[in-house]
Backbone bond lengths (Angstrom), bond angles and torsions (degrees), N, CA, C in turn:
res aa  C-N    CA-C-N  psi(-1)  N-CA   C-N-CA  omega(-1)  CA-C   N-CA-C  phi
1 X - - - 1.458 - - 1.524 109.88 -
2 X 1.321 118.13 128.65 1.446 121.83 -177.84 1.527 110.70 -72.66
3 X 1.351 115.65 141.40 1.464 120.16 177.34 1.523 109.35 -69.18
4 X 1.321 115.23 147.45 1.464 120.26 177.45 1.522 108.88 -73.26
5 X 1.328 116.82 130.58 1.468 121.11 178.94 1.520 109.55 -62.76
6 X 1.330 115.29 146.33 1.468 121.10 -176.72 1.525 107.71 -136.67
7 X 1.333 116.91 122.00 1.460 121.38 -176.11 1.526 109.74 -109.57
8 X 1.322 115.59 119.88 1.463 121.61 -173.41 1.525 112.77 -89.54
9 X 1.320 117.91 -19.33 1.465 121.23 -178.21 1.524 109.89 -129.17
10 X 1.326 115.93 158.62 1.461 119.78 175.81 1.520 111.01 -64.34
11 X 1.312 116.41 -36.01 1.466 119.65 179.02 1.523 110.55 -61.76
12 X 1.340 117.34 -44.09 1.464 120.97 179.30 1.526 110.76 -64.62
13 X 1.325 116.84 -39.43 1.467 120.79 178.47 1.529 110.85 -63.48
14 X 1.326 116.97 -46.92 1.469 120.27 179.98 1.529 111.06 -62.62
15 X 1.323 115.65 -39.75 1.463 119.18 178.92 1.524 110.43 -64.46
16 X 1.332 116.62 -40.16 1.468 120.56 -177.99 1.516 112.24 -65.17
17 X 1.346 118.08 -35.90 1.465 120.31 -178.19 1.536 111.61 -94.87
18 X 1.341 115.01 2.29 1.469 121.56 172.16 1.531 113.42 69.30
19 X 1.339 115.21 49.56 1.462 120.14 170.40 1.524 108.48 -125.94
20 X 1.326 116.89 168.45 1.453 121.84 -177.88 1.528 110.72 -60.45
21 X 1.327 118.11 149.74 1.465 120.21 -179.39 1.515 111.79 -62.41
22 X 1.328 117.22 156.14 1.468 120.81 -177.99 1.525 111.45 -72.02
23 X 1.321 116.19 150.85 1.464 120.97 178.47 1.525 110.90 -76.69
24 X 1.343 116.64 -35.54 1.461 122.45 177.60 1.527 108.60 -115.69
25 X 1.320 116.54 150.21 1.468 119.70 -176.88 1.522 112.96 -76.58
26 X 1.358 117.80 -24.05 1.448 119.83 -173.99 1.509 115.73 -112.88
27 X 1.333 117.20 -1.89 1.465 120.22 -178.61 1.517 109.27 -152.69
28 X 1.333 114.79 142.61 1.464 120.03 174.76 1.522 108.35 -147.48
29 X 1.316 115.58 147.74 1.464 121.48 173.90 1.517 107.47 -136.53
30 X 1.318 116.93 136.24 1.469 122.33 -177.62 1.520 109.92 -139.53
31 X 1.305 114.67 155.08 1.462 119.12 166.94 1.523 107.23 -97.05
32 X 1.321 116.19 140.48 1.461 118.96 178.18 1.528 110.67 -60.80
33 X 1.342 116.61 -36.72 1.457 119.76 -179.67 1.510 112.47 -57.86
34 X 1.324 116.61 -42.13 1.468 120.50 178.82 1.528 110.74 -68.65
35 X 1.330 116.65 -40.84 1.470 120.43 -179.83 1.526 113.08 -63.10
36 X 1.343 116.84 -32.06 1.462 120.64 -173.95 1.526 112.96 -58.15
37 X 1.329 117.30 -19.06 1.468 120.50 -178.73 1.527 112.14 -65.56
38 X 1.335 116.49 -29.46 1.467 117.91 -175.06 1.526 114.50 -138.57
39 X 1.334 118.31 -16.47 1.461 120.11 -171.87 1.527 111.77 -62.14
40 X 1.330 115.73 147.67 1.455 120.00 174.38 1.526 108.84 -67.99
41 X 1.314 116.33 124.63 1.457 119.98 -175.89 1.523 112.82 -80.90
42 X 1.318 116.16 -8.22 1.467 119.77 174.97 1.520 108.55 -137.18
43 X 1.325 115.68 120.58 1.462 121.42 178.24 1.529 108.86 -122.12
44 X 1.344 117.87 122.98 1.461 120.28 175.27 1.526 109.65 -69.52
45 X 1.324 118.33 169.58 1.468 120.39 -176.62 1.526 113.00 -53.03
46 X 1.329 115.81 137.91 1.464 121.88 179.59 1.521 108.76 -154.00
47 X 1.326 115.92 172.05 1.465 122.17 175.61 1.524 109.33 -133.62
48 X 1.331 115.41 154.57 1.457 120.11 167.83 1.524 108.42 -140.08
49 X 1.323 117.49 179.41 1.464 121.05 -171.45 1.530 112.50 -112.59
50 X 1.335 116.41 37.64 1.461 120.60 -173.14 1.525 111.17 -132.76
51 X 1.322 114.78 163.33 1.463 121.66 169.20 1.526 108.18 -91.38
52 X 1.302 117.05 142.46 1.462 121.32 178.90 1.522 109.71 -142.64
53 X 1.317 115.53 141.80 1.468 122.33 175.31 1.521 107.34 -133.13
54 X 1.319 116.40 130.13 1.460 121.15 -177.11 1.520 110.84 -124.39
55 X 1.314 114.55 143.83 1.467 122.49 172.99 1.522 106.97 -115.35
56 X 1.334 115.74 108.53 1.455 121.00 176.89 1.525 108.43 -96.71
57 X 1.331 116.25 118.74 1.458 121.40 178.89 1.522 111.74 -90.85
58 X 1.327 115.39 -33.87 1.465 120.41 -178.63 1.526 107.65 -167.68
59 X 1.331 116.68 162.71 1.450 120.67 176.40 1.508 112.83 141.57
60 X 1.334 115.74 151.54 1.462 122.77 -177.89 1.525 110.45 -97.29
61 X 1.341 115.35 161.57 1.452 119.94 -177.51 1.518 109.73 86.33
62 X 1.340 116.17 -160.24 1.468 118.85 -174.75 1.524 111.50 -150.51
63 X 1.325 114.50 154.72 1.458 122.99 163.49 1.513 106.41 -115.50
64 X 1.330 116.87 146.32 1.458 120.33 -173.08 1.518 110.20 -134.34
65 X 1.324 116.27 129.00 1.455 123.20 172.68 1.512 107.83 -115.89
66 X 1.332 117.32 115.50 1.462 119.75 -174.43 1.512 109.95 60.75
67 X 1.344 116.74 -121.62 1.466 121.06 -179.36 1.523 112.86 -100.70
68 X 1.330 117.39 8.26 1.464 120.39 -173.53 1.524 110.97 -110.01
69 X 1.324 115.69 130.61 1.462 121.94 -173.67 1.526 110.97 -121.26
70 X 1.330 114.85 151.80 1.475 121.12 176.79 1.525 111.52 -91.26
71 X 1.319 118.01 6.41 1.468 121.87 -166.18 1.533 113.87 -53.26
72 X 1.314 118.10 -42.00 1.463 119.79 -174.23 1.527 113.34 -97.47
73 X 1.321 116.76 10.73 1.456 120.90 -177.14 1.522 110.92 -111.56
74 X 1.304 116.58 138.43 1.463 121.26 177.20 1.523 109.07 -90.66
75 X 1.331 117.64 -78.24 1.465 121.24 175.95 1.528 108.31 -87.19
76 X 1.320 116.68 121.91 1.461 120.37 -176.49 1.521 110.37 -155.85
77 X 1.328 114.81 156.72 1.457 122.52 168.95 1.523 106.98 -114.37
78 X 1.325 117.22 133.14 1.454 119.97 174.25 1.520 109.05 -138.20
79 X 1.329 116.36 155.58 1.452 120.15 -173.18 1.518 110.14 -145.75
80 X 1.308 116.13 164.91 1.460 121.46 173.31 1.518 109.28 -149.57
81 X 1.328 115.71 159.08 1.454 122.87 176.69 1.527 109.26 -119.13
82 X 1.339 118.05 171.49 1.467 120.25 -174.83 1.530 113.76 -53.96
83 X 1.321 114.31 141.02 1.464 125.29 173.28 1.524 114.65 74.56
84 X 1.310 118.88 5.06 1.458 119.00 174.36 1.530 109.77 -77.34
85 X 1.324 116.10 149.41 1.462 120.79 -179.70 1.534 109.59 -80.88
86 X 1.323 115.62 127.63 1.465 122.51 -178.54 1.517 109.62 -123.53
87 X 1.325 115.81 155.52 1.463 121.37 171.66 1.524 107.95 -165.45
88 X 1.335 116.07 163.52 1.458 118.78 174.42 1.516 111.67 -156.43
89 X 1.306 113.67 158.37 1.460 123.05 174.43 1.524 105.25 -145.56
90 X 1.319 116.91 97.83 1.463 121.20 -170.21 1.519 111.39 -124.19
91 X 1.315 114.67 155.67 1.465 121.22 170.20 1.534 107.79 -86.04
92 X 1.352 117.25 159.20 1.474 119.82 -176.72 1.528 113.33 -79.09
93 X 1.331 116.21 39.55 1.463 119.81 -176.32 1.533 112.06 -124.43
94 X 1.335 116.51 17.00 1.465 118.88 -177.01 1.520 111.05 -71.17
95 X 1.319 114.82 142.59 1.456 122.33 178.45 1.524 108.19 -132.53
96 X 1.331 117.09 132.05 1.456 121.25 -179.10 1.518 110.32 149.47
97 X 1.328 115.50 -158.59 1.464 121.32 -174.81 1.526 109.75 -145.42
98 X 1.335 115.53 160.97 1.458 118.94 168.44 1.517 109.60 -149.36
99 X 1.322 115.02 152.94 1.461 121.52 169.17 1.512 108.16 -117.49
100 X 1.325 116.36 152.45 1.460 122.68 175.83 1.518 106.85 -143.38
101 X 1.335 117.33 132.56 1.456 119.05 -172.58 1.523 110.86 -154.35
102 X 1.323 115.06 159.23 1.460 121.59 -178.34 1.518 111.16 -95.46
103 X 1.316 115.63 161.68 1.465 121.58 172.86 1.533 110.30 -58.25
104 X 1.344 116.10 -39.46 1.465 120.16 -178.31 1.525 111.31 -64.21
105 X 1.340 116.73 -39.84 1.461 119.06 178.14 1.525 110.39 -64.32
106 X 1.315 116.28 -42.68 1.469 120.16 -177.74 1.515 111.43 -64.01
107 X 1.335 117.66 -38.48 1.468 120.93 -172.10 1.529 111.85 -86.72
108 X 1.287 115.04 57.18 1.453 124.50 172.18 1.519 106.60 -132.68
109 X 1.347 117.86 170.13 1.474 117.85 -178.72 1.522 111.23 -48.59
110 X 1.332 118.18 131.29 1.472 127.69 10.09 1.525 114.00 -94.41
111 X 1.333 119.22 9.42 1.465 122.02 -172.87 1.525 110.76 -99.62
112 X 1.324 117.13 139.52 1.452 121.77 178.03 1.521 112.29 -120.02
113 X 1.326 117.31 -35.45 1.461 121.48 -175.58 1.520 111.50 -90.28
114 X 1.326 115.18 165.46 1.465 120.04 176.59 1.525 109.36 -59.62
115 X 1.304 115.57 146.65 1.458 121.21 -175.68 1.528 111.37 -61.49
116 X 1.347 117.04 -35.05 1.467 119.43 -176.54 1.528 112.55 -77.05
117 X 1.326 118.13 -12.79 1.452 120.00 175.16 1.530 110.41 -69.36
118 X 1.321 116.30 -34.63 1.458 120.06 178.41 1.525 112.13 -92.68
119 X 1.320 116.20 -30.31 1.461 120.86 -175.94 1.531 109.90 -124.90
120 X 1.338 117.84 71.17 1.476 120.57 -175.35 1.520 113.86 -64.37
121 X 1.319 118.17 -17.61 1.475 118.72 178.80 1.518 111.73 -62.81
122 X 1.338 117.46 -20.12 1.463 120.70 178.06 1.523 112.18 -68.37
123 X 1.327 117.19 -15.80 1.463 120.92 177.82 1.521 112.37 -83.10
124 X 1.309 117.66 -7.33 1.458 120.75 -178.99 1.521 110.68 -65.58
125 X 1.336 115.93 137.48 1.464 119.01 171.29 1.530 110.37 -90.96
126 X 1.328 115.84 1.51 1.465 121.42 178.06 1.533 108.59 -108.62
127 X 1.319 115.58 69.41 1.461 120.76 -174.42 1.529 109.81 -89.14
128 X 1.319 115.05 72.67 1.458 119.90 -179.34 1.529 110.17 -68.20
129 X 1.346 117.94 141.18 1.467 120.44 174.12 1.527 109.68 -62.57
130 X 1.308 116.44 146.57 1.458 121.54 -172.89 1.523 110.73 -109.19
131 X 1.304 117.06 126.76 1.462 121.58 176.93 1.523 109.32 -73.00
132 X 1.329 116.92 144.80 1.464 120.32 -179.66 1.530 109.88 -134.91
133 X 1.322 114.13 147.46 1.464 120.64 179.46 1.525 109.76 -79.87
134 X 1.325 115.94 172.57 1.466 120.61 177.67 1.520 110.93 -60.20
135 X 1.336 116.64 -42.01 1.467 120.58 -179.90 1.529 111.03 -66.22
136 X 1.332 116.79 -42.99 1.470 120.46 178.53 1.525 110.38 -64.79
137 X 1.307 116.57 -37.61 1.465 120.52 178.20 1.521 110.82 -60.51
138 X 1.319 117.17 -44.85 1.469 121.59 -179.07 1.521 111.27 -63.55
139 X 1.326 116.80 -42.37 1.471 120.82 179.91 1.530 110.70 -64.91
140 X 1.334 116.65 -45.22 1.452 120.57 -178.31 1.526 111.94 -68.79
141 X 1.329 116.20 -38.33 1.466 119.36 178.75 1.531 110.11 -62.50
142 X 1.326 117.46 -41.56 1.465 121.26 178.07 1.533 110.78 -62.54
143 X 1.320 116.64 -37.47 1.459 121.07 179.67 1.530 111.18 -65.46
144 X 1.321 116.51 -44.60 1.458 120.06 176.64 1.532 110.81 -63.62
145 X 1.302 117.57 -41.09 1.465 121.07 -179.99 1.529 111.37 -64.14
146 X 1.324 116.94 -38.62 1.463 120.20 177.36 1.532 110.90 -64.85
147 X 1.333 116.16 -41.05 1.462 119.37 177.06 1.524 111.10 -63.32
148 X 1.329 116.05 -42.81 1.459 120.58 179.86 1.525 111.11 -62.01
149 X 1.333 116.67 -38.93 1.465 120.98 178.21 1.529 110.49 -60.43
150 X 1.334 116.75 -48.23 1.465 120.41 179.79 1.523 111.38 -63.39
151 X 1.323 115.90 -38.67 1.470 121.28 -178.85 1.524 110.73 -64.54
152 X 1.314 116.65 -45.03 1.474 121.02 -179.01 1.527 110.54 -70.40
153 X 1.341 116.59 -42.51 1.468 120.64 -178.14 1.526 110.85 -67.13
154 X 1.328 116.56 -39.01 1.474 123.44 -179.99 1.535 111.20 46.01
155 X 1.319 114.58 58.43 1.451 120.60 178.49 1.531 109.86 -93.84
156 X 1.321 116.74 -178.22 1.454 121.37 177.84 1.523 109.54 -57.49
157 X 1.331 115.64 131.25 1.465 124.11 178.72 1.527 113.62 68.82
158 X 1.327 118.38 14.88 1.472 120.04 178.02 1.523 111.82 -59.32
159 X 1.322 117.15 -40.65 1.465 119.35 -179.43 1.527 111.45 -64.86
160 X 1.318 116.91 -41.20 1.459 119.96 178.88 1.523 110.77 -65.09
161 X 1.320 116.82 -41.07 1.471 120.83 178.19 1.526 110.08 -62.71
162 X 1.328 116.71 -42.14 1.463 120.24 179.12 1.519 110.68 -62.36
163 X 1.336 117.55 -37.49 1.465 119.26 177.95 1.530 111.44 -64.90
164 X 1.322 117.74 -34.55 1.464 119.76 173.32 1.532 110.20 -62.95
165 X 1.334 116.73 -43.99 1.458 120.27 178.32 1.538 111.15 -61.38
166 X 1.341 116.43 -40.18 1.469 119.88 178.74 1.521 110.26 -59.76
167 X 1.338 116.94 -42.73 1.462 120.06 178.80 1.526 111.37 -61.94
168 X 1.312 116.73 -41.70 1.471 120.02 178.25 1.531 109.95 -62.79
169 X 1.334 115.88 -45.00 1.459 120.26 179.88 1.528 110.94 -62.29
170 X 1.319 117.28 -43.35 1.463 121.02 179.89 1.527 111.77 -64.07
171 X 1.307 116.60 -37.38 1.467 120.21 176.60 1.522 111.13 -63.78
172 X 1.320 116.46 -44.42 1.465 120.24 -179.06 1.531 111.25 -67.58
173 X 1.343 116.45 -42.61 1.468 119.65 178.81 1.528 109.80 -65.88
174 X 1.337 117.18 -38.76 1.462 120.69 178.38 1.517 112.35 -61.65
175 X 1.324 116.24 -39.34 1.463 120.51 177.92 1.526 110.35 -64.31
176 X 1.324 116.86 -42.63 1.461 120.55 176.91 1.524 111.41 -63.84
177 X 1.336 116.00 -42.97 1.465 120.25 -178.24 1.523 110.70 -63.10
178 X 1.327 116.85 -42.51 1.461 121.00 -179.52 1.525 111.65 -61.69
179 X 1.323 116.54 -39.28 1.463 119.79 -177.53 1.521 112.77 -77.37
180 X 1.362 117.00 -25.51 1.463 119.49 -175.21 1.523 114.14 -105.18
181 X 1.341 118.16 -3.73 1.473 120.30 -177.14 1.517 112.66 -107.28
182 X 1.323 118.08 12.92 1.461 120.98 -179.73 1.528 110.14 -59.71
183 X 1.326 115.11 134.19 1.463 119.57 -179.50 1.507 112.95 97.94
184 X 1.336 118.26 -15.83 1.457 120.68 177.86 1.528 109.25 -80.48
185 X 1.320 115.96 137.43 1.456 121.18 174.10 1.523 108.42 -92.63
186 X 1.326 116.58 117.68 1.455 120.66 -172.42 1.525 110.20 -124.13
187 X 1.330 116.91 116.67 1.454 121.40 179.65 1.528 109.10 -93.52
188 X 1.328 114.81 74.68 1.461 119.33 -177.59 1.527 111.58 -67.55
189 X 1.330 116.15 -36.60 1.465 119.61 -175.07 1.527 111.30 -62.69
190 X 1.336 117.16 -43.26 1.459 120.45 -179.70 1.519 110.84 -63.34
191 X 1.322 116.39 -45.89 1.467 119.18 -179.10 1.525 110.24 -65.17
192 X 1.312 117.06 -39.97 1.460 120.98 179.01 1.526 110.27 -60.27
193 X 1.340 116.55 -45.43 1.465 120.46 179.17 1.521 111.66 -62.81
194 X 1.332 116.53 -40.68 1.462 120.37 179.77 1.530 111.19 -63.73
195 X 1.327 116.19 -44.64 1.467 120.04 -179.78 1.526 110.50 -64.75
196 X 1.333 117.19 -38.57 1.464 120.26 177.17 1.526 110.45 -62.99
197 X 1.341 117.44 -38.89 1.467 120.69 178.78 1.520 110.76 -63.25
198 X 1.333 116.64 -43.65 1.470 120.35 177.87 1.523 110.44 -61.83
199 X 1.325 116.06 -43.40 1.457 120.48 -179.45 1.531 111.26 -63.09
200 X 1.329 116.47 -43.62 1.468 119.98 178.44 1.519 111.34 -65.43
201 X 1.311 117.15 -40.71 1.459 121.96 177.63 1.530 110.70 -56.54
202 X 1.327 116.97 -47.06 1.464 120.40 -178.09 1.524 111.45 -66.64
203 X 1.324 116.50 -38.17 1.462 119.93 178.41 1.524 110.96 -65.89
204 X 1.327 116.85 -45.92 1.461 121.17 179.12 1.524 110.37 -61.35
205 X 1.332 116.52 -40.48 1.459 120.80 -179.30 1.532 111.26 -63.87
206 X 1.339 116.40 -41.20 1.466 119.99 177.62 1.523 110.74 -61.23
207 X 1.324 116.57 -45.02 1.464 120.68 -177.03 1.522 112.49 -73.12
208 X 1.332 116.78 -29.85 1.461 120.97 -174.51 1.521 112.97 -65.09
209 X 1.329 116.75 -27.67 1.469 119.88 -176.49 1.528 113.10 -99.65
210 X 1.326 116.28 15.39 1.454 118.68 171.35 1.529 108.55 -69.28
211 X 1.335 117.88 152.51 1.475 120.55 -172.77 1.524 113.37 -67.59
212 X 1.338 112.53 154.73 1.476 122.07 170.51 1.516 114.49 65.00
213 X 1.325 116.52 29.13 1.460 120.03 171.52 1.539 108.28 -83.71
214 X 1.299 116.67 156.62 1.466 120.93 177.92 1.519 109.16 -120.07
215 X 1.329 115.94 126.65 1.454 121.08 -179.38 1.517 109.83 -125.65
216 X 1.320 114.61 150.03 1.465 120.02 177.98 1.514 110.57 -94.65
217 X 1.335 115.85 -128.07 1.463 119.37 -178.29 1.527 111.71 -71.85
218 X 1.336 116.91 -26.95 1.469 120.75 176.81 1.523 108.78 -99.05
219 X 1.336 116.52 129.37 1.465 119.43 -176.84 1.529 109.83 -139.53
220 X 1.345 117.64 169.44 1.478 120.63 -169.11 1.519 116.18 -72.96
221 X 1.331 118.53 8.71 1.468 120.01 171.57 1.524 110.51 -89.20
222 X 1.321 117.15 -10.90 1.457 121.41 -170.88 1.531 112.14 -103.99
223 X 1.319 116.24 139.62 1.459 121.01 176.62 1.521 110.36 -60.84
224 X 1.330 116.80 -38.85 1.467 120.60 -178.88 1.521 112.05 -58.61
225 X 1.325 117.18 -34.44 1.468 121.93 179.72 1.530 110.16 -55.84
226 X 1.329 116.93 -45.36 1.472 121.65 -177.22 1.524 110.86 -79.10
227 X 1.331 116.62 -37.14 1.459 120.00 178.79 1.526 110.37 -61.06
228 X 1.326 116.64 -40.82 1.465 120.32 178.35 1.526 110.93 -63.35
229 X 1.325 116.71 -37.25 1.469 120.84 -178.17 1.528 111.87 -65.16
230 X 1.320 116.80 -30.02 1.476 119.92 -179.21 1.530 111.64 -106.00
231 X 1.346 115.57 10.43 1.472 122.34 174.71 1.526 113.23 59.99
232 X 1.332 116.06 44.84 1.458 121.30 176.16 1.523 109.77 -126.88
233 X 1.325 116.52 151.18 1.460 120.16 172.19 1.525 108.03 -64.60
234 X 1.335 118.13 139.98 1.475 119.94 -177.88 1.527 114.45 -51.74
235 X 1.339 117.21 -39.43 1.466 118.94 -179.61 1.528 111.77 -66.33
236 X 1.336 115.52 -42.48 1.463 119.46 178.80 1.525 110.26 -67.82
237 X 1.321 116.10 -42.52 1.466 120.94 177.63 1.527 110.92 -57.36
238 X 1.310 116.58 -46.93 1.463 120.50 -179.42 1.520 111.12 -64.62
239 X 1.339 116.92 -37.01 1.467 120.80 179.01 1.529 111.03 -63.89
240 X 1.339 116.91 -39.51 1.467 120.85 178.51 1.524 110.15 -64.52
241 X 1.328 116.66 -47.90 1.468 120.67 -179.46 1.521 110.71 -60.06
242 X 1.325 116.17 -42.68 1.465 121.35 179.97 1.526 111.15 -66.66
243 X 1.321 117.18 -40.49 1.462 121.48 -177.82 1.528 111.39 -63.71
244 X 1.314 116.76 -39.68 1.457 120.36 -176.23 1.520 112.19 -85.07
245 X 1.326 118.43 -38.87 1.474 120.59 -171.03 1.528 114.68 -108.90
246 X 1.347 116.90 -9.65 1.470 121.23 -175.62 1.521 112.94 67.58
247 X 1.309 118.17 12.28 1.463 122.72 174.36 1.521 108.49 -128.24
248 X 1.324 116.14 146.76 1.453 119.29 176.04 1.520 109.95 -72.98
249 X 1.326 116.12 162.65 1.463 120.07 176.66 1.528 110.54 -59.60
250 X 1.323 117.15 -39.46 1.467 120.49 178.82 1.522 111.75 -60.82
251 X 1.324 117.27 -40.81 1.467 120.21 178.66 1.524 111.20 -61.69
252 X 1.337 116.48 -39.69 1.464 119.92 177.12 1.524 110.98 -65.15
253 X 1.333 116.37 -43.60 1.462 120.38 -178.65 1.521 110.67 -63.34
254 X 1.331 116.58 -49.66 1.466 119.69 -178.47 1.525 111.48 -65.11
255 X 1.343 116.00 -36.33 1.468 118.86 177.03 1.514 111.71 -64.04
256 X 1.331 116.43 -39.03 1.462 120.75 178.98 1.529 110.69 -67.39
257 X 1.323 116.74 -43.56 1.466 120.39 178.46 1.521 110.15 -61.06
258 X 1.326 116.97 -44.15 1.459 120.31 -179.33 1.523 111.34 -63.51
259 X 1.327 116.73 -41.16 1.465 120.58 178.24 1.524 111.04 -62.60
260 X 1.325 117.22 -44.09 1.464 121.10 178.22 1.523 110.76 -63.86
261 X 1.329 116.09 -41.92 1.463 120.16 -179.13 1.525 111.08 -61.97
262 X 1.321 117.20 -46.37 1.466 120.32 179.32 1.519 110.96 -61.36
263 X 1.328 116.85 -41.88 1.463 120.24 179.67 1.524 111.19 -62.57
264 X 1.312 117.07 -43.90 1.466 120.89 -179.82 1.526 110.95 -66.47
265 X 1.313 117.34 -38.91 1.471 120.83 179.92 1.525 111.85 -67.09
266 X 1.330 116.27 -36.21 1.466 120.11 -175.40 1.520 112.95 -88.98
267 X 1.320 117.39 -25.05 1.464 119.82 -171.62 1.523 114.35 -115.46
268 X 1.327 117.33 13.74 1.457 120.49 177.08 1.520 109.34 -148.79
269 X 1.309 115.32 167.96 1.468 120.81 175.09 1.523 110.36 -105.72
270 X 1.316 116.78 13.15 1.465 121.52 178.52 1.522 110.20 -60.27
271 X 1.314 117.07 138.17 1.462 120.97 -178.64 1.524 110.67 -64.57
272 X 1.328 115.51 156.35 1.464 120.39 178.64 1.521 110.30 -60.06
273 X 1.323 116.30 -37.81 1.463 120.79 179.55 1.528 110.70 -61.35
274 X 1.339 117.14 -45.12 1.467 121.04 -179.52 1.529 111.01 -68.46
275 X 1.334 116.27 -36.76 1.471 118.76 177.16 1.521 110.06 -62.23
276 X 1.325 116.50 -40.15 1.469 119.99 177.97 1.522 110.81 -58.21
277 X 1.335 116.13 -45.34 1.465 119.32 179.12 1.527 111.43 -67.16
278 X 1.333 117.25 -37.68 1.470 120.52 178.65 1.526 111.73 -62.47
279 X 1.326 115.51 -28.77 1.466 120.65 178.97 1.529 111.58 -93.88
280 X 1.332 115.41 13.66 1.458 123.35 173.35 1.526 113.51 65.51
281 X 1.352 114.92 37.44 1.455 120.61 167.20 1.522 107.66 -92.42
282 X 1.327 116.58 128.49 1.470 120.09 179.00 1.517 111.39 -71.81
283 X 1.345 115.42 -28.54 1.462 119.97 -178.67 1.526 109.23 -128.56
284 X 1.340 118.32 122.20 1.472 121.34 -177.92 1.524 114.09 -56.74
285 X 1.346 117.59 -31.31 1.468 118.57 -179.67 1.526 111.66 -67.27
286 X 1.356 116.77 -28.25 1.468 119.42 175.56 1.526 110.58 -66.55
287 X 1.325 116.29 -39.09 1.464 120.47 175.86 1.521 110.37 -63.99
288 X 1.333 116.30 -43.79 1.472 120.05 179.27 1.512 112.10 -59.96
289 X 1.334 116.30 -43.01 1.467 119.93 179.84 1.531 110.76 -65.36
290 X 1.341 116.26 -42.44 1.464 120.83 177.64 1.524 110.61 -58.58
291 X 1.318 116.47 -47.79 1.457 120.94 -175.51 1.532 111.09 -66.06
292 X 1.321 117.09 -42.65 1.465 119.72 -178.25 1.524 111.57 -68.57
293 X 1.324 116.85 -36.08 1.467 120.30 178.39 1.517 111.24 -59.48
294 X 1.341 116.54 -35.23 1.463 120.50 -174.16 1.522 114.46 -96.39
295 X 1.317 118.06 -16.66 1.474 119.85 -178.95 1.518 113.83 -121.06
296 X 1.325 116.46 -15.72 1.461 119.32 -176.25 1.516 113.09 81.30
297 X 1.334 116.68 1.90 1.460 121.68 178.80 1.517 110.33 -132.82
298 X 1.326 116.16 153.51 1.457 118.88 170.79 1.526 107.97 -73.52
299 X 1.328 117.75 162.94 1.463 118.75 177.13 1.527 113.32 -56.21
300 X 1.328 116.85 -40.29 1.471 119.96 179.33 1.512 111.43 -65.44
301 X 1.316 117.38 -40.85 1.455 121.21 178.47 1.521 110.62 -64.75
302 X 1.322 116.72 -40.09 1.459 121.25 178.52 1.536 110.50 -62.37
303 X 1.320 116.10 -46.67 1.472 120.28 -179.68 1.530 110.61 -61.55
304 X 1.317 116.46 -43.08 1.468 120.40 -178.92 1.532 111.06 -66.85
305 X 1.344 116.65 -40.44 1.464 120.29 -177.45 1.524 111.95 -67.95
306 X 1.333 117.64 -25.47 1.466 120.73 -175.75 1.529 112.86 -111.63
307 X 1.317 115.80 10.47 1.477 118.26 179.93 1.523 110.26 -78.48
């Protein structure tokens, strides 16, 4: 069974669906009509690490978040939060807009708290598409158009203005979700806790590989090291990471080490031996074996091939 693709950046997501790269790293807004010129009309299941809200005015085929599809809806609003499984199979006739943005982009003036603290419905894994009336469609379309204007103009305080628009949009979508999701059982607290664990894991991992740290018997190559930091049993910790990201904790750790190793090899003249120690390998040959297993080249060969 093939692993579900996972896109960590907006640039990677845009590249995967075959549209132009984003202008900003933490926020993007597009019209479906413009995307139809190049976007992949069929995307197998995948995940990304962003919030997205879409306004579909018309179009054939479907977009799917989890088990919920837009297939039988004409005018609709649908949304997703980080790590949810997405896919689509659409005809090149879609009309509407979408925004996609990171937690980091949202948490700037005027916002200080996490987005899900104010809008807990975003933690739902039951993100059913929302039907909208003609009047609601007109209001929402104007809101997307205003955001697009600010994005294209990129004037002073455009980002702050867009964040105000995002809050208005989230309030309106939340009101629709509340009225149309009655009867659904939603375990927001569990999902919120899981996402927080993933977020803490990534932060700890980034900090753990900073230079000149001292570790004892537990070190940042081990799953137990991170599980202890978040006060979870390693098996439970790994299950949470796997459930949210579709990758084991070990896969994340090794991927991070490999990324750091490649960066150090390409962007410094530090010896391979010193890089091994910087990445907290006790023996440089263990680092060499790790690197060759994952790239097919020794660290020296990799550096030479990309110099």
